[in-house]
N, C-alpha and C positions, 0 to 999 in steps of 0.2 A: 575319483573312483576308489578311494581308500576304504577298505573294509575294516571290521573290528574282529580281532582274534579272540579266542576263548580266554586268553589271559587278561583281556581288557586293554591291551596295547594296540594302537592303530598301526597298520602296515602302511608304508608310504605307497603312493600310487605308482611310483617309479620302481620297478624291480631292479636287481643288480645288473641286469643285462643292459639297462639304459645307462648311457655315459654319465649323466648327471647323478643318477642314483648310485652308480658305482663310486664316484668321487665322494659323495656324501657319506657312503658307508666306510670308505677309507679314512675320512676325517674322523668319524666316530670311533673307528678301531684304535686310532692313536690316543684318543682321550679316554675311552672306556672300552677296553678289549672284550670284556665279558658281555656287555650289552650289544656290542657289534656282532659277536658270534651268534647270540640269540636271534638278532634281526636277520642275519645272513641265513641262519637255519630255517627261519620261517619263510624267507623268500625262496630258498631252494624247495621247500615243501610246496609252496604255492605254484612254482614253475612245474614241479612234477605233477601236481594235481591238474593243472591246466593242460599239460600234454596228455594226461590220462583221459580227460574228458574229450579232448580233440580226437584221440584214437578211438574212443567209444562211439563218438558221433560218426566217424568215418566208417566204422564197422557196421553200425546198425542202420545208417541212413544213406549210404552211398547208392546212387542210382534212383533213390526215391523222389517223389515230388514234394518233399518237405523242405526243410531249411537247407539241407545240403545241396539241393539243386535249384535254389531260388535266386541265384545270381550273386554277384560280387558284394552288393550292399548288404544282403541278408547274411552272407558268410562273414563279413566284417562285424556285423552286429552280434552274431553268434559268438565270434571270437572274443569280443569285448565283454559279453555276458559271462562267458566261461572264465575270463580273467578275474572278473569281479567275484564270481562264486568261489574261485580258487583262493582269492585273498581273504574272503570271509571265513572260509573253512580252515585255512592254514593257522596254526597256533592253538588249535583245540587240545585239551588235555589228552595225553596218550597218543598224540599224533607223531608223524615221522620226524617232525622238527626236533623232538626231544632226543631221539637217537643221534641225529645229525649234530646237535649241540654238544652232546657228550663226546662224540668222536672228535669234533673240532677242538674242544677244550683240552682233550688229552694230547692232541697233536701239537697244540700251541703251548702246552705246559701250564694251562690255566687251572687245571684240576689236579690237586695233589695226588700222587701215586703212592699207595701204601707199600711198605716193605713186605714182601711175602712172609708168611709165618714159618716157612721152611727155609733153611739156608741154601746157599749155592752148592750145587753138587760138585763143582770143580774143586773147591778147596775149603769152604767154610766149615770150621768145626762146630760141633753141637754147642748151643748156648751154655755158658758156664753155669748159669743158674737153673738150667733145664726148662726155661720158659721161652715161648715163641718170641722172635725178634720183631719189634715194631719200631716205627719212627719215634725216637726219643723226644719227649716234650721240649727239652732244653738243649740236649746234646747235638741234635742234627744240624742246627744253624752253626754251632761252634765247629763241628766237623768240616762243614763247607768252608768256613772262614780259615780254619787251620791249614787246609791243604790247597788253598787257591793259588798261592805263589808257585808251589812246586808243580801244580797242574798246568799253569800258564807256561812255565818253562818247558814242560813236555809237549804242550801244544805247539810251541815255536819250532820244535824239532819234527813233529809228526804231522801237524795240520789237524789232528783230531781235536775237536773242541774240548777245552778244559773241563767244562760242565760234564761231558760224557765220562771223562776219566775219573772225576771226583765221584760221580754216581756209581761207577763200577766198583771203586774202592769202598763206597758205602754199602753196596750190595754184598760184596765179598766179606766184609768185616762186621756187618750189622751196625753200621754207623760208628765203628770203632769199638764196639762193646764185645766183639768176638774175634779179636785179633789173634793171629797165630803166635804162640809163645813157646819159648824153650821150656825144657823140663823143669827148670828152676823158677819159672814164672816170668822171666825177663822177656821183653818184647823182641820179636824178630824184625819188626818194622816192615813186614811183607803185607802190603795192602791189596795186592792183586792175586795172591795165591799162586804165584809162579813157582812151579815145582823145580826141584834140584835134579836135573838130569845128569847124564854121564859126563857132559862137558862143563858142568858147573864146578868151579874150583874154590868157591868161597864157603863161608859157614852155612850150616843148615839147621833147620828145626824139624824135628820128627813128631808128628801128631797123628791122632785118629780123626779121620774125616769121612765124609759121605760121598760115595760115587754111585752113579746109576749104571747098572749092568742089565742090558736087555729091558730097560725101562723100570727096573726095580732098584730102590735105594739099598746100598750095602755099606757097612762100616769097614773101612780099610785103614791101614797104617801107611802114611806117605811122608816123603821128605820134601821140604820146601826151602827155598832160598831164604837166607837171612841177611839183613843189611845193618848198617850203622845208623841210618836215619830214614825218615819218611821220604825226604827229598831223593835219597838214593834209590828208594823203591820206585818212585815215579820215573826216575831217569832210566832204570833198568827196564821198566815197562815200555817206555818210549823206544828204547833200543830193540826190544823184542818186536814191537809193532813195525819197526823199520826194516829189520834184518831177517826176520823169520819168513820163509816163503809162504807159510800158512796165513800170516796176518799182513804181509806187506801190501796186499791189494787194498785193505781197509785204509791204511795210511795214505796210499796213493790217491784214492778217491777223495779223502779228506783234503789233501793238498790241492786238489782241483776245485775245492769248495762244494763238493757234492753232498757233504754231510752238514752243511751250515743252514740250509733252508728247511722248509716244511717237510716233515717226514725223515729228516736226517737222523733223529734218534732211533727210529725204527730200522733204518738202513744200517746204522752202526751196530745195533744189538743183533739183528739178524745175520749181519756179516760175521760177527764173532761166533755165533752159534754154528753157522755153516762151516766155519773154519775149524770147529771142534774145540773152542776154548773151554767149554764146560760140557759135562755129560748130562746135565739136567735138561730134559726135553723142553722145559718151560723157561729156560734161561733168558731168551730174547724178550719174552713178554715181561718177565720180572724186571729186567734191566730197563726196559722202556718206561715202566711205571716209576722206577726210582729216579730216572732222569727227569721226569715231569715234576717230581717232588723237589729235586735239587734246583730246578729252574725257579720254582715258587719260593724256595728259601733264599735264593740269590736276590730275587726281587725284593724280598723283605729286608735283606741286609743293606740294600742300596736305596731303600725308600726314604 
């Protein structure tokens, strides 16, 4: 009963709800994740359309002397016909499967997430050259590779995936191109924009940055912590995530593995925003997109 989709690819007669079909889909996901996502999306669309047709029949034909009241055999035949129609219609251009595919690819990190053109409201200074920050063609992979060891050390302390922390550092610094610097131009090594509060006894870097006040961006002068190395920046970030009452819950959930599965990136980003890490109202969405980009870069580094 396999139908032909609008893209010319045949849908399997077994949908993902069938045990054999599910196992086949799992096998394909391991070999070709993108193809598996597209197939799963078409199957979801087919299941949705089948349920939609079933609901329409129940609404328009219940109690009538037609198919709905013709007995078990007729009902089974109608159900099989609806399934075939659904499989034939699923996959047509502009269908629901396209939106499902995009959503699944973002969640699985299969689609690169662009760095937003505006900087993080929490701490990122304006671009030094006045141009919007985008994923550098060559520097992004180097940034991921450069900070992987320090990020893994922080992961061992907090449970927060190293990829998430590298991504946050990438968002905050524009992939290393907009780092916080001292007045003389020397680096502060502050990758996460942690501000120097009253309890901070170490060196500081004072810069002009952007904060959102009542939803509107404003330029302000702020003091940020300065370190002697990037590894020290990651270590201080890990300490903040562990010891600060505002962020401790994020590290606790990570320690239980709740950030490791599907949707973990979204949960982490939203958790930071709810805790008030940044004043930018779109911070969680921006960070989620950067995490997806980092995942893609990491796969390219290990390929």
